[in-house]
Each structure stands twice: as C-alpha cells, then as structure tokens.
C-alpha positions as a printed Julia matrix, in Angstrom:
105×3 Matrix{Float64}:
 60.52  -84.14  135.13
 57.41  -84.55  133.1
 55.86  -81.78  131.1
 52.24  -81.91  130.27
 51.54  -80.37  126.86
 47.85  -81.08  127.15
 45.68  -78.17  128.31
 44.13  -78.91  131.63
 40.4   -78.81  132.06
 39.25  -75.74  134.0
 37.89  -76.5   137.4
 34.61  -75.22  138.81
 36.14  -72.17  140.51
 37.75  -70.94  137.26
 34.5   -71.42  135.38
 32.38  -69.61  137.98
 34.82  -66.72  138.35
 35.18  -66.41  134.58
 31.4   -66.25  134.17
 31.08  -63.73  137.01
 33.83  -61.59  135.5
 32.1   -61.67  132.12
 28.74  -60.54  133.53
 30.32  -57.85  135.69
 32.15  -56.49  132.63
 28.9   -56.4   130.67
 27.12  -54.67  133.57
 29.9   -52.1   133.8
 29.88  -51.42  130.06
 26.1   -51.18  129.66
 25.0   -49.56  132.93
 27.8   -47.91  134.87
 29.84  -46.39  132.05
 26.94  -44.24  130.69
 26.13  -43.1   134.23
 29.76  -42.09  134.79
 29.87  -40.25  131.46
 26.71  -38.3   132.25
 27.97  -37.44  135.73
 31.31  -36.31  134.36
 29.59  -34.16  131.72
 27.34  -32.53  134.31
 30.29  -31.81  136.62
 32.38  -30.27  133.84
 29.35  -28.29  132.68
 28.93  -26.81  136.15
 32.61  -25.9   136.23
 32.46  -24.19  132.84
 29.34  -22.24  133.81
 30.87  -21.19  137.14
 34.11  -20.03  135.53
 32.14  -18.24  132.82
 30.04  -16.37  135.38
 33.15  -15.34  137.3
 34.83  -14.13  134.1
 31.77  -12.16  132.94
 31.35  -10.58  136.37
 35.02   -9.59  136.56
 34.92   -8.12  133.04
 31.76   -6.17  133.82
 33.24   -4.77  137.03
 36.41   -3.83  135.14
 34.38   -2.13  132.41
 32.43   -0.08  134.96
 35.65    0.93  136.71
 37.34    1.93  133.46
 34.33    3.97  132.32
 33.96    5.66  135.72
 37.64    6.53  136.11
 38.89    7.23  132.59
 35.94    7.92  130.29
 33.4     9.73  132.47
 35.29   10.85  135.57
 32.89   12.1   138.21
 29.77   11.39  136.15
 28.7     7.86  137.07
 25.23    8.31  135.64
 26.71    8.43  132.12
 28.43    5.1   132.73
 25.16    3.56  133.88
 23.33    5.06  130.88
 25.91    3.66  128.42
 25.9     0.2   129.99
 22.1     0.19  130.23
 21.78    1.13  126.57
 24.3    -1.59  125.65
 22.34   -4.21  127.6
 19.0    -3.08  126.12
 20.38   -3.26  122.57
 21.86   -6.71  123.27
 18.53   -7.85  124.73
 16.62   -6.61  121.7
 19.0    -8.44  119.35
 18.65  -11.66  121.32
 14.86  -11.21  121.48
 14.63  -10.89  117.69
 16.7   -14.07  117.22
 14.36  -16.25  119.3
 12.24  -18.96  117.74
  8.57  -19.39  118.72
  7.68  -22.45  120.76
  5.3   -24.76  118.84
  1.82  -24.92  120.3
  1.21  -27.96  122.48
 -2.06  -29.82  122.46
C-alpha cells in the first residue's frame, strides 16, 4: 500500500466548480441578502401594523362599551362627546408637534 503525501493537483472540474461557487457566494452576499432583508423587514412591518390596528380597534370598542354601560348608562351622546373631545385634544397636540416641510424649488 502506497500513501501519497503530495497534494494532488486539482482537475478542471474542481477548479470550475470552485470558481462558480465563489461567484455565486459573492452574488448571494451582495445582491440577494439585502433583498431578503428588505423583504423580511417589510413583511414584519405589515404584521406589526396589522396587529397594532387590531389592538387599537379592540381597545376603542372596549372603551366605548365601558363608558356606555358603566359611566353613562343610557346616555350614549355623553360617551361620544367625551371620546370626540379626547380625539380633538389629541389631534391638536399632534398638530402642534409637527414640523414644517421645507420649501422645494
């Protein structure tokens, strides 16, 4: 039994496949990975917004129910007045916090 300690010279197939693998790895790292990251961020963003809208809607419905049943029983107009005033005050606060858009030429 003879053992060859010398490294063998790579044949053409190994060289071509090694070069192809190298360029495919570079293509994946420079082109595909950023596209996947952006797509993943957009998908998770949509999920967060959807869950947030569901939570806000459920909380608002619960608040209206609690005010109608326990706070102002039989007087729904007071509930609508209180919630309307709350939304107007919130809108005014947000409106005062806005920054003007710079003029475009």
